[in-house]
C-alpha positions in Angstrom: -43.1 -67.9 24.4 -42.4 -64.6 26.1 -40.6 -61.9 24.3 -37.2 -61.0 25.7 -36.9 -57.4 26.7 -33.9 -55.2 27.0 -34.9 -54.5 30.6 -34.9 -58.3 31.3 -31.5 -58.7 29.6 -30.1 -55.7 31.5 -31.2 -57.1 34.9 -29.9 -60.6 34.0 -26.5 -59.2 33.1 -26.2 -57.2 36.3 -27.1 -60.4 38.3 -24.6 -62.4 36.2 -21.8 -59.9 36.9 -22.4 -60.1 40.6 -22.4 -63.9 40.6 -19.3 -64.1 38.4 -17.4 -61.5 40.5 -18.1 -63.6 43.7 -17.0 -66.8 41.9 -13.8 -65.1 40.8 -13.0 -64.0 44.3 -13.5 -60.3 43.7 -16.1 -57.8 44.9 -18.5 -55.5 43.2 -16.7 -52.7 45.0 -13.4 -53.6 43.4 -15.0 -53.9 39.9 -16.7 -50.6 40.4 -13.4 -49.0 41.4 -11.7 -50.5 38.3 -14.4 -49.1 36.0 -15.0 -45.8 37.7 -18.6 -46.6 38.5 -20.0 -45.5 41.8 -20.5 -48.5 44.0 -24.2 -47.7 44.6 -25.0 -47.7 40.9 -25.3 -51.4 40.3 -27.4 -51.8 43.4 -29.6 -49.0 42.3 -30.0 -50.6 38.8 -31.0 -53.8 40.5 -33.7 -52.1 42.5 -34.9 -49.8 39.7 -34.2 -50.1 36.0 -32.9 -46.9 34.5 -35.5 -45.1 32.5 -33.4 -45.2 29.3 -33.5 -49.0 29.4 -37.3 -48.9 29.6 -37.5 -46.4 26.8 -35.6 -48.8 24.5 -38.1 -51.5 25.2 -40.9 -49.0 24.3 -39.2 -48.1 21.1 -38.8 -51.7 20.1 -42.5 -52.4 20.9 -43.5 -49.5 18.7 -41.3 -50.8 15.9 -42.8 -54.3 16.1 -46.3 -52.8 15.7 -45.2 -50.9 12.6 -43.5 -54.0 11.2 -46.6 -56.1 11.8 -48.8 -53.4 10.2 -46.5 -53.3 7.2 -46.6 -57.1 6.7 -50.4 -57.2 6.4 
């Protein structure tokens, strides 16, 4: 079983938002305008995960190591 990462969840949610928007008959452009997010931002996130998302995965991995060491 593979561990779920925040990066994986992040990319999955972006993809899900795009699919749901299309199914709802709206566009990412309209959603971005409604939320004040630059239209290029979700596309950029799809191509390259923000560094802060990757850092959260690294923090969690470090914590898992500490927890495992403490449980021995």
